[in-house]
N, C-alpha and C positions, 0 to 999 in steps of 0.2 A: 550462182553468185547473188542473185537477191535475197535468196532464204539464208545466205548464210552471215551477210548484212542483218538482217533481221533478225536471225537467233541470238545474234552479236547484241544488240542493242538491248534486246529483250532480256539475254541474261545479265547486263549490266544493271537494268531498271531494276531488276528482283533483288540483285544483291547491295543495291544502295540502300532499298528497304529494308532486306533484311541487318543489315549494319548498325539504319537509323532506331529500328525497333530494340535491337541488342542494348544499344545506347541508353534507351530509355528506361529498358530493367536495370541495366547496372544503377542507374541513376536510383530508379525507388527502392530496390533492395539494400543502398546505401544510404537512404533515410530511412529506414525501416529499422536496417541496424545500429545507426547513431540512436535513434530513439530507445532502442532495448538497450544498450551500453547503457545510456544516461540514465535509466532508470532502475536501476542494479545497486544492492547493498549486500555484500556479502554474499553475492550468487541470488540473490533474493528480490522479485521484479519488486519496486517501489512503484511501478506508474496501476494508478489508483483511481476508481472512477467510484463515487456517492451511491450504494447500495440503492436500489428504485424500490420500495415497499416495503411490509414487514421479514425480519428475519428471524428464522426461528431460533426460540433461544437456548436450544441443546447445542447449535453448531459453538457457541461460546465457549462449551466443556472442555474443561483439559488443562494442563500448563503452559504456559504462553514465555518465550523470551525475546524481551525488549533487544533489536538489531537495529533499530532504525531510529534517530529522532531529528523531526525537524523543525524549526524555530520558526514560528507563524504556526495559523490557522489554515483549517481546509483550504478554504476561499484563497489567500495568497500561495497557497501549495500550486494548487488547480492555474493561477496562471504564473509561474515562476517557470520560466524559460531554462533555467540549469536551477534546478534545486539541489542547495548542498546539504544532502542529510548524512549526519554521523555520527556514531556512537561509543563511546569508549566506557565501558562498566568500570565502577570503581570495587566490584568486588573482588576481594583478594583471592579468593579460590570460591568456584562456582561462575553463576553469570545471574545479571539483573531479570526476574520471573512474575508473574503474574498468574494466581489459579484460580479458576473457576469451578465451582461446583454445582449447575445449574439445577438440579434436582431438589438442592436445600436452598437453592436462591444464597449464597452463600461466596465469598472470595476472599482471596489473602492480599493484601494491596503488594504493589510491586517493593522487592527485596532481594537480597543474595538467595540464593538458592540454598544455602549451608546456614541461612539464620532463621531464625522462629518468630511467626506473625500471627497473630489472632485473625481467626475469621471474622467477616463481616458481614451483615445483611444488605442484600441491592435487591433493586426491584428493578426485571428489564423490559422498557416498554417500548411501544411505538406511538409515537402523535407528536403534537405540538412540545418541544423541549424549553423550560421554562428557562434556561439560560441563553439559548439561541433563538429561543421565539421560530424557530421551523419545525416541520413536522418530519421527523428523524428518527432512528433508533436510539435509543439510550440508554443508559445505566445510573439509576440513581442512588444513593446510598448517604447514610447518615442524615435523609431527610432534606439534605437541599446542595448535595454535591451531586453533581453531572458530570458522566462522562459519555461524548456522542460516539456511538457505534458506526465509522464510515464502512466498513465493510466485512466479512469472515469469507474466509474462504478453507478448504480443505488443509491450507499449507500456512496462512498468512490471516493477521488481524490489523485492521488500521483504526486507532482511537484519537481521539480530539479531546483534549481536555487537561487536567490537575491530574495526570497519573503517576508521576513521579514531583512532588513538591520539592525536591533538591534541585532540581532542575527547570522549575516552574518561573526561577526569577530572570535566568538566563532568556526566556522567551517561548524556551521548549512546549508545544502545544500537540504538535498532531507525533503521534507514535508509530513505527511499525514493529508486528511483534510474528515472531516464527512460533509455530505449535513444537513444542518437546515431545518427542519420541518416547 
């Protein structure tokens, strides 16, 4: 009789531990899921952290499509609890894009993929950005224009600066770009 009562008590204690642990796991998964959903634009992650150190200049090479625009700087974006990032292209056909050729250090500014733009010379630098006064990766073009390169991976790139003058008047400074295949 004593063994039966001891067994029942042990089972009850273990079951309560399992239930409380499972509740903690579900809470943790819910928090992670919320952050992931909050940080996506058109299925592309908008969760961004600044690159640590120098980025290889060849990673910028290719055609990049603008898919997200944040009205504010990277600093305000990183402190914003619910960043509102939306972008609707005004292109009738195609999409807003920027094309980089790292071997020749030239790029075509943001334009509709059906429009023709002239190539512009640029320098990809890592150091103290004259505009922000911070040590970072940046692009200098036309001798006094600067675009901060926040981060680049195989699918996305985040740039800060006057990338699209038509949106700069509304406060747009941070751009999420997706690599076009």
